N, CA, C and O atoms as CSV, one atom per row, in Angstrom:
chain,resi,resn,atom,element,x,y,z
A,1,MET,N,N,4.602,10.032,7.446
A,1,MET,CA,C,4.073,9.997,6.120
A,1,MET,C,C,3.638,8.576,5.704
A,1,MET,O,O,2.561,8.393,5.138
A,2,SER,N,N,4.489,7.577,5.992
A,2,SER,CA,C,4.079,6.225,5.601
A,2,SER,C,C,2.788,5.747,6.298
A,2,SER,O,O,2.019,4.977,5.724
A,3,GLN,N,N,2.566,6.203,7.514
A,3,GLN,CA,C,1.351,5.847,8.225
A,3,GLN,C,C,0.122,6.419,7.592
A,3,GLN,O,O,-0.930,5.779,7.591
A,4,ILE,N,N,0.227,7.625,7.043
A,4,ILE,CA,C,-0.814,8.311,6.361
A,4,ILE,C,C,-1.208,7.443,5.106
A,4,ILE,O,O,-2.381,7.132,4.897
A,5,VAL,N,N,-0.233,7.091,4.332
A,5,VAL,CA,C,-0.421,6.324,3.142
A,5,VAL,C,C,-1.067,4.949,3.474
A,5,VAL,O,O,-2.038,4.541,2.836
A,6,LEU,N,N,-0.497,4.240,4.497
A,6,LEU,CA,C,-1.057,2.981,4.909
A,6,LEU,C,C,-2.527,3.140,5.269
A,6,LEU,O,O,-3.352,2.313,4.880
A,7,SER,N,N,-2.857,4.165,5.989
A,7,SER,CA,C,-4.208,4.444,6.411
A,7,SER,C,C,-5.141,4.664,5.208
A,7,SER,O,O,-6.262,4.156,5.199
A,8,LEU,N,N,-4.704,5.389,4.233
A,8,LEU,CA,C,-5.517,5.653,3.088
A,8,LEU,C,C,-5.848,4.365,2.288
A,8,LEU,O,O,-6.872,4.289,1.608
A,9,TYR,N,N,-4.974,3.386,2.388
A,9,TYR,CA,C,-5.220,2.113,1.726
A,9,TYR,C,C,-5.861,1.100,2.663
A,9,TYR,O,O,-6.034,-0.060,2.288
A,10,GLY,N,N,-6.217,1.513,3.874
A,10,GLY,CA,C,-6.897,0.683,4.823
A,10,GLY,C,C,-6.026,-0.312,5.547
A,10,GLY,O,O,-6.526,-1.296,6.091
A,11,ALA,N,N,-4.705,-0.068,5.563
A,11,ALA,CA,C,-3.783,-0.943,6.249
A,11,ALA,C,C,-3.367,-0.429,7.639
A,11,ALA,O,O,-3.346,0.766,7.936
A,12,LEU,N,N,-3.043,-1.424,8.449
A,12,LEU,CA,C,-2.594,-1.119,9.815
A,12,LEU,C,C,-1.138,-1.420,9.839
A,12,LEU,O,O,-0.710,-2.441,9.300
A,13,PRO,N,N,-0.323,-0.528,10.474
A,13,PRO,CA,C,1.109,-0.826,10.507
A,13,PRO,C,C,1.440,-2.105,11.212
A,13,PRO,O,O,0.795,-2.486,12.189
A,14,LEU,N,N,2.479,-2.782,10.693
A,14,LEU,CA,C,2.919,-4.070,11.367
A,14,LEU,C,C,3.555,-3.640,12.697
A,14,LEU,O,O,3.928,-2.480,12.873
A,15,PRO,N,N,3.673,-4.604,13.636
A,15,PRO,CA,C,4.318,-4.347,14.909
A,15,PRO,C,C,5.741,-3.837,14.770
A,15,PRO,O,O,6.449,-4.207,13.834
A,16,ALA,N,N,6.153,-3.005,15.681
A,16,ALA,CA,C,7.508,-2.319,15.586
A,16,ALA,C,C,8.652,-3.352,15.550
A,16,ALA,O,O,9.683,-3.076,14.937
A,17,ASP,N,N,8.511,-4.501,16.168
A,17,ASP,CA,C,9.610,-5.414,16.162
A,17,ASP,C,C,9.893,-6.053,14.752
A,17,ASP,O,O,11.011,-6.502,14.499
A,18,VAL,N,N,8.943,-6.087,13.906
A,18,VAL,CA,C,9.150,-6.469,12.526
A,18,VAL,C,C,9.040,-5.319,11.529
A,18,VAL,O,O,9.162,-5.539,10.324
A,19,ASN,N,N,8.832,-4.199,11.969
A,19,ASN,CA,C,8.649,-2.998,11.187
A,19,ASN,C,C,9.330,-1.790,11.719
A,19,ASN,O,O,8.674,-0.790,12.009
A,20,PRO,N,N,10.685,-1.843,11.865
A,20,PRO,CA,C,11.303,-0.732,12.572
A,20,PRO,C,C,11.223,0.617,11.870
A,20,PRO,O,O,11.288,1.663,12.517
A,21,GLN,N,N,11.077,0.594,10.515
A,21,GLN,CA,C,10.998,1.840,9.831
A,21,GLN,C,C,9.540,2.380,9.720
A,21,GLN,O,O,9.278,3.444,9.161
A,22,ARG,N,N,8.615,1.568,10.294
A,22,ARG,CA,C,7.189,1.894,10.294
A,22,ARG,C,C,6.598,2.248,8.930
A,22,ARG,O,O,5.787,3.165,8.805
A,23,ASN,N,N,7.033,1.485,7.893
A,23,ASN,CA,C,6.485,1.731,6.621
A,23,ASN,C,C,5.860,0.445,6.001
A,23,ASN,O,O,5.609,0.387,4.797
A,24,LEU,N,N,5.627,-0.544,6.827
A,24,LEU,CA,C,4.931,-1.797,6.371
A,24,LEU,C,C,3.612,-1.926,7.101
A,24,LEU,O,O,3.486,-1.644,8.292
A,25,GLY,N,N,2.627,-2.372,6.317
A,25,GLY,CA,C,1.325,-2.514,6.975
A,25,GLY,C,C,0.569,-3.751,6.501
A,25,GLY,O,O,1.072,-4.452,5.623
A,26,GLN,N,N,-0.545,-4.037,7.006
A,26,GLN,CA,C,-1.271,-5.247,6.667
A,26,GLN,C,C,-2.754,-4.906,6.609
A,26,GLN,O,O,-3.268,-4.176,7.457
A,27,ILE,N,N,-3.416,-5.426,5.629
A,27,ILE,CA,C,-4.833,-5.310,5.562
A,27,ILE,C,C,-5.367,-6.745,5.813
A,27,ILE,O,O,-4.892,-7.737,5.260
A,28,SER,N,N,-6.389,-6.767,6.689
A,28,SER,CA,C,-6.868,-8.129,7.093
A,28,SER,C,C,-7.309,-8.953,5.820
A,28,SER,O,O,-7.868,-8.421,4.860
A,29,ALA,N,N,-7.022,-10.240,5.893
A,29,ALA,CA,C,-7.310,-11.162,4.813
A,29,ALA,C,C,-8.781,-11.360,4.606
A,29,ALA,O,O,-9.541,-11.349,5.575
A,30,TYR,N,N,-9.211,-11.539,3.391
A,30,TYR,CA,C,-10.594,-11.804,3.051
A,30,TYR,C,C,-10.697,-13.330,2.935
A,30,TYR,O,O,-9.879,-13.980,2.284
A,31,ALA,N,N,-11.733,-13.879,3.590
A,31,ALA,CA,C,-11.976,-15.330,3.489
A,31,ALA,C,C,-12.886,-15.631,2.379
A,31,ALA,O,O,-13.943,-15.021,2.218
A,32,TYR,N,N,-12.456,-16.612,1.582
A,32,TYR,CA,C,-13.247,-17.154,0.417
A,32,TYR,C,C,-13.537,-18.598,0.716
A,32,TYR,O,O,-12.675,-19.437,0.455
A,33,GLY,N,N,-14.695,-18.950,1.249
A,33,GLY,CA,C,-14.971,-20.278,1.562
A,33,GLY,C,C,-14.042,-20.821,2.644
A,33,GLY,O,O,-13.961,-20.256,3.735
A,34,ASN,N,N,-13.331,-21.932,2.341
A,34,ASN,CA,C,-12.444,-22.524,3.287
A,34,ASN,C,C,-11.004,-21.993,3.176
A,34,ASN,O,O,-10.161,-22.315,4.014
A,35,SER,N,N,-10.720,-21.177,2.137
A,35,SER,CA,C,-9.354,-20.699,1.920
A,35,SER,C,C,-9.281,-19.199,2.091
A,35,SER,O,O,-10.291,-18.504,1.988
A,36,LYS,N,N,-8.108,-18.710,2.346
A,36,LYS,CA,C,-7.883,-17.266,2.454
A,36,LYS,C,C,-7.045,-16.797,1.278
A,36,LYS,O,O,-6.056,-17.430,0.910
A,37,ALA,N,N,-7.439,-15.718,0.717
A,37,ALA,CA,C,-6.687,-15.128,-0.414
A,37,ALA,C,C,-5.798,-13.989,0.215
A,37,ALA,O,O,-6.263,-13.188,1.026
A,38,SER,N,N,-4.580,-13.968,-0.183
A,38,SER,CA,C,-3.738,-12.886,0.269
A,38,SER,C,C,-3.024,-12.242,-0.894
A,38,SER,O,O,-2.765,-12.895,-1.906
A,39,LYS,N,N,-2.708,-10.991,-0.766
A,39,LYS,CA,C,-2.104,-10.244,-1.786
A,39,LYS,C,C,-1.086,-9.351,-1.208
A,39,LYS,O,O,-1.307,-8.827,-0.116
A,40,THR,N,N,0.023,-9.129,-1.852
A,40,THR,CA,C,1.029,-8.264,-1.500
A,40,THR,C,C,0.919,-7.006,-2.386
A,40,THR,O,O,1.006,-7.099,-3.611
A,41,LEU,N,N,0.729,-5.840,-1.764
A,41,LEU,CA,C,0.608,-4.612,-2.482
A,41,LEU,C,C,1.868,-3.786,-2.109
A,41,LEU,O,O,2.181,-3.554,-0.941
A,42,VAL,N,N,2.558,-3.365,-3.179
A,42,VAL,CA,C,3.780,-2.507,-3.002
A,42,VAL,C,C,3.413,-1.115,-3.331
A,42,VAL,O,O,3.026,-0.841,-4.467
A,43,LEU,N,N,3.512,-0.214,-2.401
A,43,LEU,CA,C,3.215,1.169,-2.621
A,43,LEU,C,C,4.507,1.998,-2.653
A,43,LEU,O,O,5.389,1.786,-1.821
A,44,GLY,N,N,4.627,2.907,-3.569
A,44,GLY,CA,C,5.815,3.802,-3.547
A,44,GLY,C,C,5.593,5.009,-4.455
A,44,GLY,O,O,4.723,4.990,-5.326
A,45,TRP,N,N,6.382,6.051,-4.245
A,45,TRP,CA,C,6.300,7.217,-5.060
A,45,TRP,C,C,7.083,6.998,-6.300
A,45,TRP,O,O,6.628,7.381,-7.378
A,46,ASN,N,N,8.249,6.396,-6.213
A,46,ASN,CA,C,9.123,6.192,-7.386
A,46,ASN,C,C,9.589,4.770,-7.438
A,46,ASN,O,O,9.951,4.198,-6.410
A,47,PHE,N,N,9.588,4.194,-8.587
A,47,PHE,CA,C,10.154,2.880,-8.885
A,47,PHE,C,C,11.146,2.989,-9.981
A,47,PHE,O,O,11.148,3.960,-10.738
A,48,GLU,N,N,11.983,2.016,-10.079
A,48,GLU,CA,C,12.901,1.984,-11.265
A,48,GLU,C,C,12.028,1.705,-12.474
A,48,GLU,O,O,10.975,1.077,-12.363
A,49,PRO,N,N,12.493,2.200,-13.685
A,49,PRO,CA,C,11.651,2.074,-14.892
A,49,PRO,C,C,11.282,0.649,-15.190
A,49,PRO,O,O,10.244,0.405,-15.806
A,50,SER,N,N,12.080,-0.292,-14.783
A,50,SER,CA,C,11.815,-1.713,-15.193
A,50,SER,C,C,10.929,-2.445,-14.170
A,50,SER,O,O,10.835,-3.672,-14.220
A,51,ILE,N,N,10.273,-1.715,-13.238
A,51,ILE,CA,C,9.498,-2.386,-12.180
A,51,ILE,C,C,8.352,-3.291,-12.796
A,51,ILE,O,O,8.082,-4.370,-12.267
A,52,ASP,N,N,7.734,-2.875,-13.834
A,52,ASP,CA,C,6.664,-3.636,-14.472
A,52,ASP,C,C,7.222,-5.010,-14.925
A,52,ASP,O,O,6.617,-6.046,-14.649
A,53,GLU,N,N,8.377,-5.008,-15.621
A,53,GLU,CA,C,9.020,-6.206,-16.101
A,53,GLU,C,C,9.404,-7.086,-14.939
A,53,GLU,O,O,9.229,-8.304,-14.991
A,54,THR,N,N,9.918,-6.492,-13.906
A,54,THR,CA,C,10.375,-7.266,-12.705
A,54,THR,C,C,9.183,-7.990,-12.088
A,54,THR,O,O,9.250,-9.177,-11.770
A,55,ILE,N,N,8.083,-7.238,-11.926
A,55,ILE,CA,C,6.865,-7.880,-11.292
A,55,ILE,C,C,6.314,-8.973,-12.256
A,55,ILE,O,O,5.958,-10.059,-11.799
A,56,THR,N,N,6.246,-8.707,-13.520
A,56,THR,CA,C,5.734,-9.681,-14.487
A,56,THR,C,C,6.557,-10.946,-14.489
A,56,THR,O,O,6.007,-12.045,-14.565
A,57,ALA,N,N,7.916,-10.805,-14.403
A,57,ALA,CA,C,8.800,-11.944,-14.351
A,57,ALA,C,C,8.604,-12.862,-13.157
A,57,ALA,O,O,8.844,-14.068,-13.202
A,58,LEU,N,N,8.167,-12.237,-12.118
A,58,LEU,CA,C,7.905,-13.073,-10.836
A,58,LEU,C,C,6.731,-14.013,-11.015
A,58,LEU,O,O,6.621,-15.036,-10.339
A,59,ASN,N,N,5.840,-13.641,-11.954
A,59,ASN,CA,C,4.608,-14.436,-12.328
A,59,ASN,C,C,3.786,-14.802,-11.128
A,59,ASN,O,O,3.425,-15.968,-10.966
A,60,ASP,N,N,3.488,-13.884,-10.311
A,60,ASP,CA,C,2.745,-14.064,-9.100
A,60,ASP,C,C,1.523,-13.135,-9.088
A,60,ASP,O,O,1.676,-11.933,-8.867
A,61,SER,N,N,0.339,-13.655,-9.316
A,61,SER,CA,C,-0.884,-12.816,-9.384
A,61,SER,C,C,-1.256,-12.151,-8.080
A,61,SER,O,O,-2.120,-11.274,-8.060
A,62,ARG,N,N,-0.580,-12.574,-6.915
A,62,ARG,CA,C,-0.829,-11.963,-5.685
A,62,ARG,C,C,-0.081,-10.742,-5.415
A,62,ARG,O,O,-0.241,-10.125,-4.362
A,63,LEU,N,N,0.780,-10.345,-6.381
A,63,LEU,CA,C,1.710,-9.234,-6.159
A,63,LEU,C,C,1.274,-8.068,-7.072
A,63,LEU,O,O,1.119,-8.234,-8.282
A,64,GLU,N,N,1.083,-6.895,-6.462
A,64,GLU,CA,C,0.636,-5.688,-7.207
A,64,GLU,C,C,1.425,-4.493,-6.799
A,64,GLU,O,O,1.718,-4.312,-5.618
A,65,VAL,N,N,1.778,-3.666,-7.757
A,65,VAL,CA,C,2.522,-2.467,-7.464
A,65,VAL,C,C,1.682,-1.230,-7.849
A,65,VAL,O,O,1.140,-1.110,-8.947
A,66,LEU,N,N,1.619,-0.338,-6.872
A,66,LEU,CA,C,0.797,0.878,-7.140
A,66,LEU,C,C,1.733,2.067,-6.841
A,66,LEU,O,O,2.518,2.055,-5.893
A,67,VAL,N,N,1.605,3.095,-7.706
A,67,VAL,CA,C,2.368,4.366,-7.531
A,67,VAL,C,C,1.519,5.322,-6.656
A,67,VAL,O,O,0.358,5.584,-6.969
A,68,ILE,N,N,2.090,5.817,-5.604
A,68,ILE,CA,C,1.395,6.778,-4.783
A,68,ILE,C,C,1.451,8.082,-5.529
A,68,ILE,O,O,2.517,8.475,-6.001
A,69,PRO,N,N,0.291,8.791,-5.654
A,69,PRO,CA,C,0.306,10.085,-6.344
A,69,PRO,C,C,1.308,11.046,-5.720
A,69,PRO,O,O,1.344,11.221,-4.502
A,70,PRO,N,N,2.112,11.662,-6.562
A,70,PRO,CA,C,3.168,12.564,-6.071
A,70,PRO,C,C,2.597,13.772,-5.293
A,70,PRO,O,O,3.262,14.354,-4.435
A,71,ASP,N,N,1.373,14.113,-5.620
A,71,ASP,CA,C,0.760,15.281,-4.982
A,71,ASP,C,C,-0.112,14.906,-3.837
A,71,ASP,O,O,-1.004,15.668,-3.462
A,72,LEU,N,N,0.121,13.721,-3.251
A,72,LEU,CA,C,-0.734,13.313,-2.109
A,72,LEU,C,C,-0.840,14.280,-0.954
A,72,LEU,O,O,-1.939,14.559,-0.475
A,73,MET,N,N,0.286,14.796,-0.502
A,73,MET,CA,C,0.268,15.729,0.597
A,73,MET,C,C,-0.463,17.026,0.278
A,73,MET,O,O,-1.157,17.578,1.132
A,74,ASP,N,N,-0.308,17.513,-0.953
A,74,ASP,CA,C,-1.037,18.656,-1.375
A,74,ASP,C,C,-2.520,18.455,-1.388
A,74,ASP,O,O,-3.289,19.346,-1.027
A,75,SER,N,N,-2.930,17.244,-1.818
A,75,SER,CA,C,-4.316,16.880,-1.905
A,75,SER,C,C,-4.881,16.776,-0.476
A,75,SER,O,O,-6.007,17.203,-0.224
A,76,LEU,N,N,-4.103,16.210,0.450
A,76,LEU,CA,C,-4.567,16.131,1.842
A,76,LEU,C,C,-4.812,17.502,2.412
A,76,LEU,O,O,-5.807,17.711,3.107
A,77,LYS,N,N,-3.914,18.463,2.133
A,77,LYS,CA,C,-4.016,19.815,2.707
A,77,LYS,C,C,-5.252,20.529,2.041
A,77,LYS,O,O,-6.025,21.180,2.743
A,78,LYS,N,N,-5.421,20.414,0.782
A,78,LYS,CA,C,-6.528,21.030,0.093
A,78,LYS,C,C,-7.909,20.484,0.489
A,78,LYS,O,O,-8.871,21.238,0.633
A,79,LYS,N,N,-7.983,19.119,0.667
A,79,LYS,CA,C,-9.271,18.512,0.964
A,79,LYS,C,C,-9.571,18.497,2.425
A,79,LYS,O,O,-10.700,18.179,2.800
A,80,GLY,N,N,-8.637,18.821,3.273
A,80,GLY,CA,C,-8.890,18.942,4.690
A,80,GLY,C,C,-8.684,17.755,5.534
A,80,GLY,O,O,-9.195,17.687,6.652
A,81,GLY,N,N,-7.907,16.754,5.009
A,81,GLY,CA,C,-7.551,15.669,5.802
A,81,GLY,C,C,-7.796,14.279,5.159
A,81,GLY,O,O,-8.328,14.176,4.053
A,82,ILE,N,N,-7.417,13.286,5.842
A,82,ILE,CA,C,-7.488,11.866,5.328
A,82,ILE,C,C,-8.911,11.468,5.009
A,82,ILE,O,O,-9.176,10.942,3.928
A,83,ASP,N,N,-9.830,11.708,5.924
A,83,ASP,CA,C,-11.202,11.268,5.719
A,83,ASP,C,C,-11.788,11.832,4.466
A,83,ASP,O,O,-12.419,11.107,3.697
A,84,LYS,N,N,-11.597,13.107,4.236
A,84,LYS,CA,C,-12.125,13.801,3.052
A,84,LYS,C,C,-11.454,13.274,1.746
A,84,LYS,O,O,-12.105,13.128,0.712
A,85,LEU,N,N,-10.113,12.994,1.840
A,85,LEU,CA,C,-9.420,12.488,0.705
A,85,LEU,C,C,-9.935,11.103,0.297
A,85,LEU,O,O,-10.046,10.801,-0.891
A,86,ARG,N,N,-10.234,10.300,1.251
A,86,ARG,CA,C,-10.776,8.957,0.906
A,86,ARG,C,C,-12.031,9.016,0.101
A,86,ARG,O,O,-12.275,8.137,-0.726
A,87,GLY,N,N,-12.844,10.032,0.316
A,87,GLY,CA,C,-14.106,10.172,-0.350
A,87,GLY,C,C,-13.821,10.600,-1.809
A,87,GLY,O,O,-14.753,10.786,-2.591
């Protein structure tokens, strides 16, 4: 399941030696001039209610939290697969 979600966000799973649970991925960095911008995106179905305050307190604009739609698997089945869901 995690590989499906990573794929929907355009991420590739990290190597197994640093990702034994196979739930971490990476999206290639975008180059802006001479520097690279990187961002950490946290995806999950459920978070503790105070997740927004926790992220805000870190004061890091490179960190973003997104909630995975709870009906993702149903949507995949209805739309006929990952490629159709991306559209």
